[in-house]
C-alpha atoms as one frame of an Amber mdcrd trajectory, in Angstrom:
protein
  -0.108  -0.398  -0.525   2.850   2.633   1.215   4.821   1.684  -2.095   1.847
   1.944  -4.089   1.327   5.403  -2.617   5.123   6.260  -3.036   5.084   5.182
  -6.861   1.756   7.544  -7.619   3.256  10.688  -5.487   6.756  10.444  -8.104
   4.224   9.831 -11.199   2.204  12.880  -9.857   5.377  14.746  -9.154   7.236
  14.651 -12.250   3.406  15.228 -14.110   3.911  18.699 -12.263   7.763  19.290
 -13.054   6.872  18.895 -16.426   3.910  20.865 -16.698   6.117  23.803 -15.152
   8.519  23.140 -17.709   6.200  23.736 -20.478   4.602  26.718 -18.894   7.812
  27.989 -18.049  10.155  27.278 -20.886   9.247  27.632 -24.793   9.765  24.964
 -27.131  12.640  27.450 -29.052  14.423  27.969 -25.507  14.088  24.194 -24.823
  15.714  23.518 -28.110  19.005  25.250 -27.236  19.532  22.483 -24.337  21.476
  19.245 -24.837  20.117  18.033 -21.400  17.812  19.289 -18.846  16.986  17.027
 -16.339  14.250  17.952 -13.698  13.988  15.106 -11.645  13.250  11.995 -13.057
  16.007   9.210 -12.912  16.043   5.646 -13.574  18.215   3.709 -10.970  21.738
   5.822 -11.366  21.118   7.915 -14.281  19.464  11.313 -14.575  17.440  11.411
 -17.351  17.203  13.898 -19.712  13.490  15.260 -19.363  13.798  16.817 -23.225
  13.504  12.917 -24.257  16.858  12.144 -25.548  18.413   9.212 -24.440  21.459
  11.431 -22.531  22.054  10.474 -18.883  24.262  11.690 -16.480  25.544   9.132
 -14.108  25.359   8.992 -10.215  28.180   7.303  -8.927  27.244   6.048  -5.303
  23.688   7.487  -5.831  22.097   7.467  -1.924  18.725   9.674  -1.823  15.146
   8.428  -3.041  13.960  12.066  -3.302  13.420  13.918  -6.714  15.951  16.170
  -5.801  19.442  16.094  -4.873  20.031  16.620  -0.933  23.610  18.406  -0.035
  23.933  15.238   2.250  24.925  13.022  -0.729  28.225  11.007  -1.147  27.278
  10.815  -4.788  29.494  11.821  -7.469  28.073  13.177 -10.865  29.386  12.575
 -14.589  28.187  13.623 -18.106  28.492  11.010 -20.276  32.248  11.304 -22.252
  31.313  11.996 -25.653  31.837  14.576 -28.489  28.310  16.409 -27.855  28.760
  16.706 -24.102  32.531  17.808 -24.344  31.644  20.401 -27.135  28.920  21.911
 -25.112  31.179  21.917 -22.302  33.076  24.901 -23.983  35.390  27.191 -22.217
  33.342  26.598 -18.842  35.604  23.213 -17.932  32.812  22.435 -15.758  32.083
  18.646 -16.512  35.585  18.217 -18.580  38.835  19.818 -17.430  41.058  22.102
 -19.486  42.903  19.029 -20.913  39.025  17.157 -22.423  39.298  14.716 -19.302
  35.935  13.723 -17.594  35.986  15.199 -14.295  33.106  13.826 -11.770  31.074
  16.489  -9.530  30.152  16.620  -6.186  26.850  18.493  -4.836  29.365  21.429
  -3.371  30.964  22.008  -7.371  27.122  21.624  -8.451  25.963  24.909  -5.850
  28.915  27.134  -6.506  28.420  26.991 -10.473  28.192  29.990 -12.290  29.160
  28.520 -15.668  27.361  29.798 -18.687  26.898  26.823 -20.159  25.318  24.322
 -17.494  22.508  25.671 -15.396  22.185  24.445 -11.504  18.695  25.012  -9.794
  18.571  24.549  -6.083  17.338  25.924  -3.101  17.752  29.588  -2.410  18.982
  28.846   1.257  19.657  25.485   3.772  19.529  22.704   2.610  20.756  23.318
  -0.487  18.748  20.506  -2.344  19.113  20.501  -6.007  15.949  20.440  -8.313
  17.373  20.269 -11.693  20.413  20.631 -14.227  20.120  21.843 -17.553  23.668
  21.680 -20.389  23.048  24.090 -23.585  24.184  22.918 -27.160  27.410  24.077
 -28.001  27.048  27.034 -30.016  23.924  28.314 -28.582  24.093  31.962 -27.039
  20.950  33.256 -25.049  19.072  36.470 -25.854  18.611  38.511 -22.936  14.794
  37.156 -22.533  15.797  33.649 -22.313  18.544  34.736 -20.057  15.665  35.662
 -17.759  13.194  32.887 -18.438  16.766  31.066 -17.588  16.902  32.957 -14.359
  13.410  32.500 -13.174  13.582  28.908 -14.168  16.769  27.198 -12.729  16.328
  30.011  -9.561  19.701  31.401 -10.441  21.703  34.100  -8.591  20.347  37.614
  -8.900  24.179  38.128 -10.915  24.296  34.889 -12.194  24.882  36.438 -15.683
  27.664  39.106 -14.537  24.847  41.817 -14.160  22.171  42.331 -11.556  18.904
  40.403 -13.208  15.436  41.473 -12.111  13.952  37.692 -12.423  17.861  35.887
 -10.391  17.164  35.247  -6.469  19.477  35.737  -3.633  21.439  32.955  -2.373
  22.873  32.294   0.681  25.423  30.463  -0.113  26.271  33.740  -2.430  27.231
  37.088  -1.250  26.335  40.647  -2.890  30.153  42.764  -3.319
C-alpha cells in the first residue's frame, strides 16, 4: 500500500515538473539545451526531460527523492562524448582543460556559475538540487532567454554578470 502511494506520488511529481517546464520554458529555448534534468531518474542515471537517451551518471547514489540532497556522497558525470565535451565549451565544468571527464560532487553543483551548465537549487540551506540544464554547443541566450533561464533555474541575481530582476538571492552567495 505504502509503496503504491509512493509510486503514485512520484508520478504526480514528474507530471508537475514537466508541466512547469512547459509553462515556463518555450520550445525554442528548450531546443537550445543538450540536456535538461528536472527530477526523473532511472536507477543511478538522471534522465533527460527533453526525451533524449542522454543521462548524467550518478556514482554512489544514496537518496530516493526527486531532488539531490546536500548530504549525498554521490558524484555526477556526463557522458564522455563529443556532444557533451563541445557543450562544456570554455566552462571546463564537466571536463577539465585537458578535455578529461571530471566527476562533480554536490558542492560543485551549487557553486557553479558557468555559461553553459545551469543548476537549480534551494535559495537557502539545505541546498537541494532540483534541475540541471546544459546548453548545446554554439547556442547563445538572448536577454529574454537569460531572464527565463534565471527564473526557471532560480539563478543568483548576478549570475550573468549584471543584476537581474529575474534572479534570486542565495544564502551561499554574497553581494559585493
